[in-house]
C-alpha positions as CSV (number, residue, x, y, z in Angstrom):
1,M,24.0,246.7,-12.7
2,L,26.3,248.6,-10.5
3,L,23.8,248.4,-7.7
4,Y,23.5,244.6,-8.2
5,S,27.4,244.3,-7.9
6,I,27.4,246.4,-4.8
7,S,24.7,244.2,-3.1
8,I,26.7,241.1,-3.9
9,V,29.9,242.5,-2.4
10,V,27.8,243.5,0.7
11,A,26.4,240.0,1.0
12,C,29.8,238.5,0.7
13,T,31.4,240.8,3.1
14,Q,28.6,240.0,5.7
15,S,28.8,236.3,5.3
16,L,32.7,236.5,5.7
17,H,32.4,238.7,8.8
18,Q,29.8,236.0,10.2
19,T,32.3,233.2,9.4
20,L,35.0,235.2,11.2
21,L,32.9,235.8,14.2
22,Q,32.2,232.1,14.4
23,T,35.7,231.0,13.8
24,Q,37.5,233.5,16.0
25,P,36.7,231.9,19.5
26,K,37.9,228.5,18.0
27,I,41.2,230.1,16.9
28,L,41.6,231.8,20.3
29,S,40.9,228.8,22.2
30,F,43.3,226.8,20.0
31,L,46.1,229.4,20.4
32,N,45.5,229.4,24.2
33,H,45.5,225.5,24.3
34,T,48.8,225.4,22.4
35,K,50.4,228.3,24.4
36,A,49.5,226.8,27.8
37,P,51.9,223.8,28.2
38,A,54.8,226.0,27.0
């Protein structure tokens, strides 16, 4: 049961990390875009 919970947490962490990797460049380009005119 504990092992099952750990595997769920690991899977969630990996998907969250993958989402961060995908959204980080978009956030950075958005910040650069808003920072440029100022």
